[in-house]
C-alpha positions in Angstrom: 36.6 -18.9 42.6 36.3 -16.0 44.4 40.2 -14.4 44.5 39.1 -12.2 48.3 39.0 -9.4 46.1 38.8 -5.8 48.4 39.4 -8.5 51.8 40.3 -6.7 55.0 41.7 -8.3 58.4 39.2 -9.5 60.0 39.4 -10.6 63.7 37.0 -13.7 64.4 38.5 -14.7 67.6 38.7 -12.7 71.5 39.5 -8.8 70.8 42.6 -7.4 71.7 44.3 -4.1 71.1 47.9 -4.4 70.7 49.9 -1.1 68.9 48.9 -0.6 65.3 51.5 -2.0 63.0 50.7 1.0 60.9 52.2 3.0 63.8 55.7 1.8 62.5 55.1 2.8 58.9 54.1 6.4 59.8 57.4 7.8 58.8 56.6 8.3 54.2 60.3 8.1 53.5 60.6 5.0 55.7 57.8 3.3 54.4 58.7 4.1 50.9 62.1 2.6 50.9 60.7 -0.6 52.6 57.6 -1.3 50.3 60.4 -0.5 47.3 62.2 -3.3 49.1 59.6 -5.8 49.4 58.6 -5.4 46.0 62.4 -6.0 45.1 61.8 -9.3 47.5 58.7 -10.4 45.9 59.9 -10.1 42.6 63.1 -12.0 43.6 60.8 -14.9 45.1 59.1 -15.6 42.2 62.2 -15.7 39.6 63.9 -18.1 41.8 61.0 -20.1 41.9 60.5 -19.9 38.1 64.4 -20.7 37.7 63.7 -24.1 40.4 61.2 -24.8 37.7 63.8 -24.8 34.8 66.7 -26.5 36.4 64.2 -29.3 38.1 63.3 -29.8 34.3 66.8 -29.9 33.2 67.6 -32.3 35.5 69.9 -30.4 37.6 67.7 -31.3 40.9 66.5 -34.1 41.9 64.1 -35.3 44.2 61.2 -33.0 44.5 60.2 -29.4 44.4 57.2 -27.5 45.9 57.3 -24.6 44.2 55.4 -20.9 45.9 54.9 -18.3 43.1 51.6 -16.6 43.9 52.2 -16.3 47.6 55.2 -13.9 47.6 53.5 -11.5 49.9 53.0 -14.0 52.7 55.9 -14.4 53.1 57.9 -11.2 52.4 55.2 -9.0 54.8 55.2 -11.7 57.3 59.4 -12.2 58.1 59.1 -8.4 57.9 57.6 -8.0 61.2 60.5 -10.0 62.6 63.0 -8.9 65.1 66.4 -10.1 65.1 66.6 -12.7 67.2 63.3 -14.1 66.5 62.6 -17.5 64.5 60.6 -19.3 62.4 59.6 -22.6 60.9 58.2 -22.9 57.8 56.6 -26.2 55.1 58.6 -27.7 52.3 56.7 -25.2 50.2 59.0 -22.9 52.2 61.5 -21.4 49.5 59.9 -18.0 49.7 60.4 -17.5 54.1 63.8 -18.4 53.4 65.0 -15.9 50.7 63.1 -13.1 52.8 64.6 -13.9 56.3 68.6 -13.4 53.7 69.3 -16.9 52.0 71.6 -15.9 49.3 70.2 -17.0 46.0 73.0 -19.3 45.1 73.1 -21.1 48.7 69.7 -22.3 48.1 70.3 -23.0 44.5 73.1 -25.1 46.0 71.2 -27.0 48.6 68.5 -27.8 45.8 70.7 -29.0 43.3 72.5 -31.1 46.4 76.1 -29.3 46.0 78.2 -28.7 48.8 77.8 -25.0 48.9 74.4 -25.5 49.9 73.0 -24.4 53.5 73.2 -27.7 54.6 75.9 -28.6 52.5 73.6 -30.6 50.4 72.2 -33.1 52.0 68.8 -31.4 52.5 67.4 -30.4 50.0 64.6 -28.5 48.9 62.3 -29.5 51.6 65.1 -28.5 54.0 66.5 -25.0 54.2 67.4 -24.0 56.9 70.3 -21.0 58.5 69.6 -20.6 62.3 72.0 -17.4 61.9 69.0 -15.8 60.2 66.2 -16.9 61.8 65.3 -19.9 59.6 65.4 -22.7 62.2 64.2 -24.8 59.6 61.9 -26.3 57.3 59.6 -29.6 57.4 59.0 -32.3 55.1 56.6 -33.8 57.4 52.8 -31.5 57.5 52.4 -29.9 60.6 56.2 -30.9 62.1 57.1 -26.9 62.3 53.7 -26.0 65.0 55.0 -27.4 68.1 59.0 -26.9 67.4 58.2 -23.0 66.8 56.4 -23.7 70.4 59.0 -25.2 71.8 61.6 -21.9 70.5 59.0 -19.7 71.9 58.9 -21.4 75.2 62.7 -21.4 75.0 62.7 -17.6 75.1 59.5 -16.7 77.3 61.6 -19.3 80.5 64.7 -17.5 79.5 62.5 -14.4 79.6 63.8 -13.5 76.2 61.6 -10.7 74.6 61.7 -12.8 70.9 58.9 -14.5 69.3 58.5 -17.5 67.2 56.9 -17.2 63.6 55.6 -20.6 62.3 54.0 -21.3 58.8 51.7 -24.2 57.6 49.3 -24.8 54.8 45.3 -25.2 54.9 45.5 -28.9 55.3 48.2 -28.8 58.8 45.0 -27.8 60.3 43.5 -30.8 60.4 46.1 -33.0 61.7 46.8 -33.1 65.8 50.0 -31.3 65.9 47.6 -28.6 64.7 45.4 -28.6 67.7 48.1 -29.5 70.6 50.5 -26.7 69.4 47.5 -23.9 69.8 45.9 -25.6 73.2 49.6 -25.8 74.5 50.3 -22.2 73.5 47.3 -20.4 74.2 47.6 -22.2 78.1 51.3 -21.1 78.2 50.9 -17.9 76.4 53.7 -18.9 74.4 55.3 -15.7 72.2 54.4 -17.8 69.1 52.7 -16.7 66.0 50.6 -19.7 63.9 49.9 -18.5 60.1 48.2 -20.6 57.8 48.9 -20.1 54.0 45.9 -21.2 53.3 46.0 -21.3 49.5 42.5 -23.9 48.9 44.5 -26.9 48.5 46.3 -29.6 50.8 48.2 -31.1 48.2 45.1 -32.0 45.1 42.5 -31.9 47.2 40.3 -28.5 47.3 39.7 -26.5 50.6 35.8 -27.6 51.5 36.7 -31.3 50.5 38.2 -31.8 53.9 37.4 -29.4 55.9 33.7 -28.2 56.8 34.5 -24.0 57.1 35.8 -21.5 54.6 37.7 -19.7 57.5 40.2 -21.6 58.9 41.0 -18.3 61.4 37.8 -19.6 63.2 39.8 -22.7 64.6 41.4 -20.2 66.6 38.5 -19.9 69.1 38.2 -23.1 70.8 41.6 -22.4 72.5 40.4 -18.5 73.4 43.2 -16.7 70.5 42.9 -14.5 68.6 41.9 -15.9 64.9 42.5 -13.4 61.9 41.4 -13.5 58.0 44.3 -11.7 56.1 44.6 -11.0 52.5 47.5 -13.0 51.6 47.8 -11.0 48.4 48.7 -7.5 50.0 51.5 -7.8 51.3 50.9 -4.3 53.1 48.0 -6.3 55.0 50.0 -9.3 55.4 52.8 -7.4 57.3 50.6 -5.1 59.2 48.3 -8.4 60.4 51.5 -10.3 61.3 53.0 -7.3 63.2 50.3 -6.7 65.5 50.1 -10.3 66.5 54.0 -10.6 66.8 53.5 -7.5 69.0 51.0 -9.4 71.1 53.0 -12.2 72.1 56.0 -10.2 72.3 54.2 -8.0 75.1 53.4 -11.3 76.9 49.9 -11.6 75.9 50.3 -14.9 74.1 49.7 -16.3 70.4 47.4 -15.4 67.4 46.4 -17.5 64.8 46.4 -15.6 61.2 45.1 -17.2 58.3 46.8 -16.1 55.1 44.1 -16.1 51.7 46.4 -16.8 48.8 47.3 -18.9 46.1 49.7 -20.6 44.6 49.7 -20.6 40.2 51.8 -23.8 40.5 50.7 -27.7 41.4 51.1 -29.2 44.5 55.0 -29.9 43.3 57.2 -31.0 40.0 55.3 -31.7 37.0 51.8 -31.9 38.5 49.8 -29.9 36.0 46.7 -29.2 38.9 44.5 -30.0 36.4 42.0 -30.2 39.6 41.6 -26.9 39.3 38.1 -25.2 38.0 38.3 -23.4 34.6 39.3 -19.8 35.3 40.2 -19.7 38.8 43.8 -19.4 38.2 43.3 -16.6 35.6 40.8 -15.3 38.4 43.6 -15.0 41.3 46.4 -13.6 39.1 44.4 -10.5 39.0 45.5 -10.2 42.5 49.1 -11.1 42.1 51.0 -9.6 45.0 53.7 -7.9 42.8 51.1 -6.4 40.3 49.4 -4.5 43.6 52.2 -3.4 45.0 53.2 -2.5 41.5 50.5 -0.7 40.6 50.0 0.8 44.3 54.2 2.5 44.0 53.6 3.3 40.2 50.3 5.2 41.3 52.2 7.2 44.3 55.0 8.1 41.6 57.5 6.4 43.9 58.7 3.0 41.6 57.4 3.8 37.9 57.0 0.9 35.3 59.8 1.5 33.6 61.8 1.3 36.6 59.9 -2.1 37.8 60.8 -4.0 34.9 64.3 -2.6 35.3 64.2 -4.2 38.4 62.9 -7.4 37.2 65.4 -7.6 34.3 68.8 -6.6 37.4 66.6 -9.3 39.6 66.5 -12.2 36.5 70.8 -11.6 35.6 71.5 -12.2 39.8 68.9 -15.5 39.7 70.5 -16.9 36.2 74.4 -16.1 37.6 73.4 -17.2 41.1 72.1 -20.6 39.6 75.2 -20.9 37.2 77.7 -20.5 40.5 75.7 -23.1 42.3 76.2 -25.8 39.6 79.9 -25.0 39.7 80.2 -26.0 43.4 81.1 -29.9 43.9 79.0 -32.8 45.4 79.3 -33.3 48.9 82.1 -36.3 49.7 80.6 -40.2 50.9 82.7 -39.2 54.1 81.1 -35.8 54.3 77.4 -37.0 53.4 78.1 -39.7 56.3 79.0 -37.1 59.6 75.2 -36.0 58.9 74.0 -39.0 59.5 75.7 -41.3 62.2 77.1 -40.2 65.3 81.2 -40.5 65.7 
């Protein structure tokens, strides 16, 4: 039940000495501006997900949804380490990554509602947000499916001599399936410029981690593939950014892949109306003491960068933007049968 309080970034695999990520934040003004931006992004993701739940319960979103409240620092901190031309794949719990990469909330809402203004014209839905123009080459409903896609993208960069990197996000449960091991093995042998990011929220659907996996630190699974395995405090956006930047720099330099394990927690159940009664009493409240938005907000307030009143104003402003985006998305028409058919059948 421990929320990994005080957890530091700890390498568990082979040593490496790339350029320190903190050097990128040595300019105080630039660093401050960036952290305020991260704060806004995490608030946007949190309020977006809460609105998604409201829309789902109101019948405006069909099918299923998988929400990421509590995991915002993983999305924001990781995406911030990417550069123009880099790409990423993620899971069906990938709204946070899509928004952090720059997808407009209105576009994302429209896709979830099955409207033609969505990123996939309304035919992809919650589990398939994609925007290649921003480096989001797709979310997958199949557990672990994004790993080999990211390795393929990374090898494409390498073969073409392009200095770009692929990131791939996946859950703790994906480390138990074949594509995880195959992808890490192939990436290590070929020194593919890819960063594997485990979003370890302690539950694979409804199963606690230790009922399916014999170890607590999944980063140890990097060892057989002779690549760095790093345990990261996934509640601290600055720590996440530093760890991913180090791994990205290593990949971009030609040294090969890394495996990062983000220790984090999802506040809601696995999907839809799951009440998550399988969690021990008090576990959720314990993790909320290290809420990623509150952690960064407290630091910015202590430093005089962003007062509590300013933080409240950001939340109020963002809530208005989220509500308006959802309202506009709901006014978008549904795609016609002819339009949807063109995405299914080759002419």
